[in-house]
C-alpha positions in Angstrom: 125.2 59.8 35.1 125.8 56.9 37.5 124.2 58.9 40.3 121.1 59.5 38.2 120.8 55.7 37.3 121.3 54.7 41.0 118.5 57.2 42.0 116.1 55.7 39.4 116.8 52.1 40.6 116.3 53.1 44.2 113.0 54.7 43.2 111.9 51.6 41.4 112.8 49.4 44.3 110.8 51.6 46.7 107.8 51.4 44.4 108.1 47.6 44.2 108.4 47.4 48.0 105.3 49.7 48.3 103.3 47.5 46.0 104.4 44.4 47.8 103.3 45.9 51.1 99.9 46.7 49.5 99.6 43.2 48.2 100.5 41.8 51.6 98.0 44.0 53.2 95.3 42.7 50.8 96.2 39.1 51.6 96.1 39.9 55.3 92.7 41.5 55.0 91.4 38.5 53.0 92.7 36.1 55.5 90.5 37.6 58.1 87.4 36.7 56.1 85.3 33.6 57.2 86.7 30.3 56.0 83.7 29.5 53.9 84.0 32.8 52.0 87.7 32.6 51.4 88.3 31.5 47.8 91.9 30.5 48.6 90.7 27.9 51.0 90.6 24.8 48.7 89.7 22.4 51.5 86.0 23.3 51.0 86.1 22.6 47.3 84.6 19.3 46.0 86.0 17.5 43.0 83.6 17.1 40.1 81.2 14.2 40.4 81.7 11.5 37.7 78.1 12.1 36.4 78.0 8.4 35.4 80.6 5.6 35.8 80.1 3.7 39.0 77.2 6.0 39.7 75.1 3.9 37.4 75.9 0.8 39.5 74.7 2.8 42.5 71.6 3.7 40.6 70.9 0.0 40.1 71.5 -0.6 43.8 69.0 2.1 44.8 66.6 0.7 42.2 66.8 -2.7 44.0 66.2 -1.0 47.3 63.2 0.9 46.1 61.7 -2.3 44.5 62.1 -4.3 47.7 61.0 -1.7 50.2 58.4 0.6 48.8 57.6 -1.9 46.0 57.1 -4.8 48.3 55.0 -2.5 50.6 52.8 -1.8 47.6 51.5 -5.4 47.8 49.8 -4.3 51.1 46.9 -3.0 49.0 46.3 -6.6 47.8 46.8 -8.1 51.2 44.5 -5.5 52.8 41.8 -6.3 50.3 42.2 -10.0 51.2 42.0 -9.4 54.9 38.9 -7.3 54.4 37.2 -10.2 52.6 38.4 -12.8 55.1 37.8 -11.5 58.6 38.5 -15.0 60.0 42.2 -14.4 59.3 42.6 -11.0 61.1 39.5 -9.3 62.5 39.8 -5.5 62.2 38.1 -2.5 60.7 39.1 -0.9 57.4 40.4 2.1 59.3 42.8 -0.1 61.3 44.1 -1.9 58.2 44.6 1.4 56.5 46.5 2.7 59.5 48.9 -0.3 59.3 49.8 0.7 55.7 50.3 4.4 56.6 52.3 3.5 59.6 54.8 1.5 57.6 55.7 4.6 55.5 55.6 7.1 58.3 57.8 4.9 60.5 60.4 5.0 57.8 60.3 8.8 57.4 60.2 9.9 61.0 63.5 8.2 61.7 65.3 9.9 58.8 67.7 12.1 60.9 68.6 9.1 63.1 69.2 7.0 60.0 71.4 9.7 58.5 73.4 9.9 61.7 73.7 6.1 61.9 75.0 6.0 58.3 77.6 8.6 59.0 78.7 6.7 62.2 78.9 3.1 61.0 78.9 3.5 57.2 76.4 2.9 54.4 77.0 -0.9 54.1 76.2 -1.9 57.7 73.2 0.5 57.7 71.8 -1.2 54.6 72.4 -4.7 56.0 70.7 -3.8 59.2 67.7 -2.5 57.3 67.6 -5.6 55.1 67.5 -7.9 58.1 64.7 -5.8 59.8 62.6 -5.9 56.6 63.0 -9.7 56.5 62.1 -10.2 60.2 59.0 -7.9 59.8 57.6 -9.8 56.7 58.4 -13.2 58.1 56.7 -12.5 61.5 53.7 -11.0 59.7 53.0 -14.5 58.2 52.0 -15.6 61.7 49.8 -12.6 62.5 46.4 -13.4 63.9 45.5 -10.1 65.6 45.6 -6.6 64.2 48.2 -5.5 66.8 50.5 -8.1 65.4 50.3 -6.4 62.1 50.8 -3.0 63.7 54.1 -4.2 65.1 55.4 -6.3 62.2 53.9 -4.9 58.9 53.7 -1.4 60.4 56.5 -0.3 62.7 59.1 -3.0 62.1 58.8 -3.0 58.3 58.9 0.8 58.3 62.1 1.0 60.4 63.8 -1.5 58.0 62.5 0.3 54.9 63.7 3.6 56.3 67.3 2.3 56.9 67.4 1.1 53.3 65.5 3.8 51.5 66.8 6.9 53.3 70.4 5.7 52.9 69.9 5.1 49.2 68.1 8.4 48.6 70.9 10.4 50.2 73.9 8.6 48.6 72.8 8.6 45.0 72.5 12.3 44.0 76.1 13.3 44.8 77.3 10.9 42.1 75.7 13.1 39.4 75.4 16.6 38.1 73.6 17.2 34.9 72.1 13.7 34.9 71.0 13.8 38.5 67.2 13.8 37.8 67.6 11.0 35.2 69.5 8.8 37.7 67.0 9.4 40.5 64.2 8.7 38.1 65.7 5.4 37.0 66.3 4.5 40.7 62.8 5.4 41.8 61.3 3.4 39.0 62.1 0.4 41.3 59.1 1.5 43.4 56.8 0.9 40.4 58.5 -2.3 39.1 58.5 -3.8 42.6 54.9 -2.8 43.2 53.9 -4.2 39.8 55.6 -7.6 40.3 54.7 -8.0 43.9 51.1 -7.0 43.6 50.5 -9.6 40.9 52.7 -12.2 42.8 51.0 -11.5 46.1 47.5 -12.1 44.6 48.6 -15.4 42.9 50.5 -16.6 46.0 47.5 -15.9 48.3 45.2 -17.8 45.9 47.7 -20.7 45.7 49.5 -20.9 49.0 47.7 -18.7 51.4 48.6 -15.5 53.2 51.3 -17.1 55.5 53.5 -18.4 52.7 52.9 -15.3 50.7 54.5 -13.2 53.5 57.4 -15.7 53.8 58.2 -15.6 50.1 58.1 -11.8 50.1 60.5 -11.9 53.1 63.2 -14.0 51.4 62.9 -12.0 48.1 63.4 -8.7 49.9 66.3 -10.1 51.9 68.3 -11.3 48.9 67.8 -8.1 46.9 68.5 -5.7 49.7 71.7 -7.5 50.7 72.9 -7.3 47.1 72.1 -3.6 47.1 74.1 -3.2 50.3 77.1 -4.8 48.6 76.9 -2.6 45.5 75.9 0.8 46.9 78.9 3.1 47.7 79.3 6.6 48.9 81.0 9.0 46.5 84.4 9.7 48.0 85.2 12.8 45.9 84.3 15.2 48.6 86.9 16.6 51.0 86.7 16.1 54.7 85.5 19.7 55.3 82.8 19.4 52.7 81.6 16.2 54.1 81.4 17.8 57.6 79.5 20.8 56.2 76.9 18.4 54.7 75.8 17.4 58.2 74.8 20.9 59.4 71.3 22.0 59.1 69.8 25.2 60.5 66.1 25.5 61.2 66.4 29.0 60.0 66.3 27.5 56.5 62.6 26.8 57.1 62.1 30.6 57.0 62.9 30.3 53.3 59.7 30.6 51.2 61.1 27.9 48.8 61.5 25.4 51.6 58.1 26.0 53.0 56.5 25.6 49.6 58.4 22.3 49.2 56.8 21.1 52.4 53.4 22.1 51.2 54.0 20.3 47.9 55.1 17.1 49.7 52.4 17.2 52.4 49.5 17.5 50.0 50.7 15.3 47.2 51.6 12.5 49.7 48.0 12.5 51.0 46.8 11.9 47.4 49.6 9.4 46.6 49.1 7.2 49.7 45.3 7.1 49.1 45.8 6.0 45.5 48.5 3.5 46.4 46.3 1.6 48.8 42.8 2.2 47.6 42.5 1.0 44.0 41.8 -2.7 44.8 39.1 -1.6 47.3 37.6 0.8 44.8 37.5 -2.0 42.2 35.5 -4.2 44.7 33.2 -1.3 45.4 32.1 -1.1 41.7 31.6 -4.9 41.4 35.0 -6.0 40.1 36.8 -9.2 41.3 39.8 -9.2 43.6 41.9 -10.3 40.6 40.8 -7.3 38.6 41.5 -5.1 41.6 45.0 -6.5 41.8 45.5 -5.8 38.1 44.4 -2.2 38.5 47.0 -1.9 41.3 49.6 -3.5 39.1 49.0 -1.1 36.3 49.2 1.8 38.7 52.7 0.5 39.6 53.5 0.0 36.0 52.8 3.7 35.4 55.1 4.5 38.3 57.9 2.4 36.8 57.6 3.5 33.1 57.3 7.2 33.7 60.0 7.9 36.2 63.1 7.7 33.9 61.2 9.9 31.4 60.3 12.4 34.2 63.9 12.5 35.3 65.1 13.2 31.7 62.5 15.9 31.2 63.4 17.5 34.5 67.1 17.7 33.6 66.1 19.2 30.2 63.2 21.5 30.9 63.6 22.4 34.5 63.0 20.3 37.6 60.6 22.6 39.3 58.6 23.3 36.1 58.1 19.6 35.4 57.2 18.9 39.0 54.5 21.5 39.0 53.1 20.5 35.6 52.8 16.8 36.4 51.2 17.5 39.8 48.6 19.6 38.2 47.9 16.9 35.6 47.1 14.5 38.5 44.3 16.8 39.5 42.9 16.7 35.9 42.9 12.9 35.7 41.4 12.4 39.2 38.3 14.6 38.2 38.1 13.6 34.5 38.9 9.8 34.7 38.6 8.4 38.2 35.3 9.8 39.3 33.4 8.6 36.1 35.2 5.2 36.1 32.5 2.6 36.8 33.8 -0.3 34.7 37.0 -2.2 34.3 38.5 -0.5 31.2 38.3 3.1 32.4 39.7 2.1 35.8 42.7 0.5 34.1 43.3 3.6 32.0 43.1 5.8 35.1 45.4 3.5 37.1 48.1 3.6 34.4 47.9 7.4 34.0 47.7 8.1 37.7 50.7 5.9 38.4 52.7 7.7 35.7 52.1 11.1 37.4 51.2 11.0 41.0 54.6 9.8 42.3 56.4 12.8 40.8 57.3 14.1 44.3 59.6 11.2 45.2 61.0 11.2 41.7 62.0 14.8 41.7 62.3 15.9 45.4 66.0 15.3 45.9 67.1 17.1 42.6 64.7 20.0 43.4 66.0 20.2 47.0 69.6 20.5 45.7 68.5 23.5 43.6 66.9 25.1 46.7 69.4 24.3 49.6 72.5 23.0 47.8 74.1 19.6 47.7 75.8 20.1 51.1 72.5 20.4 53.0 70.7 17.7 51.0 70.9 14.9 53.6 69.9 16.9 56.6 67.2 18.9 54.9 65.8 15.7 53.3 65.5 14.3 56.8 63.6 17.3 58.0 61.3 17.1 55.0 60.7 13.4 55.7 59.6 14.2 59.3 57.1 16.8 58.0 55.6 14.0 55.8 54.9 11.6 58.6 51.4 13.0 59.2 50.1 12.6 55.6 51.7 9.1 55.2 50.3 7.9 58.5 46.8 9.3 58.1 46.2 9.5 54.4 44.6 6.1 53.9 42.7 6.2 57.2 41.2 9.6 56.2 40.2 8.0 52.9 38.5 5.1 54.7 36.5 7.5 56.8 35.4 9.4 53.7 34.6 6.1 51.8 32.6 4.3 54.4 29.4 6.2 54.9 26.1 5.1 56.4 25.9 1.3 55.6 27.4 1.8 52.1 30.7 2.5 50.3 31.0 5.8 48.4 34.3 6.9 47.0 33.2 10.2 45.6 34.3 12.3 48.6 37.6 10.6 48.7 38.1 11.1 45.0 37.4 14.8 45.3 39.7 15.0 48.3 42.6 13.4 46.3 42.1 15.8 43.4 42.1 18.8 45.6 45.3 17.7 47.3 47.1 17.5 44.0 45.7 20.9 43.0 47.1 22.5 46.2 50.3 20.6 45.8 50.9 22.1 42.3 50.8 25.5 43.9 53.7 24.5 46.2 56.0 24.2 43.2 55.7 27.9 42.3 59.2 28.8 43.5 
């Protein structure tokens, strides 16, 4: 009896040892898998973002940045209209003035990879402070400009570099704070572009009338400096990611551009930016071409920016609820409808104001939704590097969008906006096709 029991126990032990050997073999086989595919490697796993909390403070900080970079830059439409009517201040063609406005945006975008590397090397705070100081210097020195090349250097290149340091940093740091509310947060932050453009378009027109162009630039410079320094103090990078995850975020392979989704994203951004830039800088000039006053042109530009500000939180909410790519495509297509149905027939003040408000509400959908859409396509780890690559692709439309419009507008001894209006509508139509993921 005892012999039989000992035999059974020995058999069970042998079975346990055999199972253990099998389990050890499985673990050994799994350990040979790549690190990124090994589910037991927890160093790659991020903690869950707060989806709120201090993230809303960061949202406010990015709102300030957008208002005092892209928003302040929106006042260039009013300043450009002033220079066009007063050639004794700065003598240049409409094409050259338009190129200054486009250069300020493309200079910000083309340095995106360098700005990302700078932020990772010295930190977000110093990067933002550097950008705030460069923006201040650019606006302050623009107040002394007497030649067009002065404006190319100050309002164009220098302002663009400072704007890029602030804007790109904010755009990359905000999305990781959120998950299900990511589009809403980005929408609230990008509303700063519209609020800043609204306030500074009206303010620039009043300041030019009361104090002249020089003091207008100086006041804009100090306003931008104070707000951007406050944003630098408030904006923080989310520290919930592990070291390995943070390192993985830096890597981008150009093989990703072989993805149809990424190529369509570039088409969407390239075409809609052409339309967006033309609308941003052309409305005051269009108002003058149909016999309206500079003040009425500034008001139309202000309503355009009001539309930008009012719609972006709503666009963000709808994107989170109904699908980010779906909303992006629908709103881009609606831009086409309004360009053909409202802008081309607008020959008086009231229709122009209606178009300005509706166009502002819709045409900036790319910047409102691009980072959340990009996360869906390439993932949060590749957001910063891929965003930089996309920004480089957008330097051509941002640089030459308004100059192209000026070439279309200025015909033989007369101003005719029809060709430019059709061009803008077609760009949004093509862009809507780029959202068909």
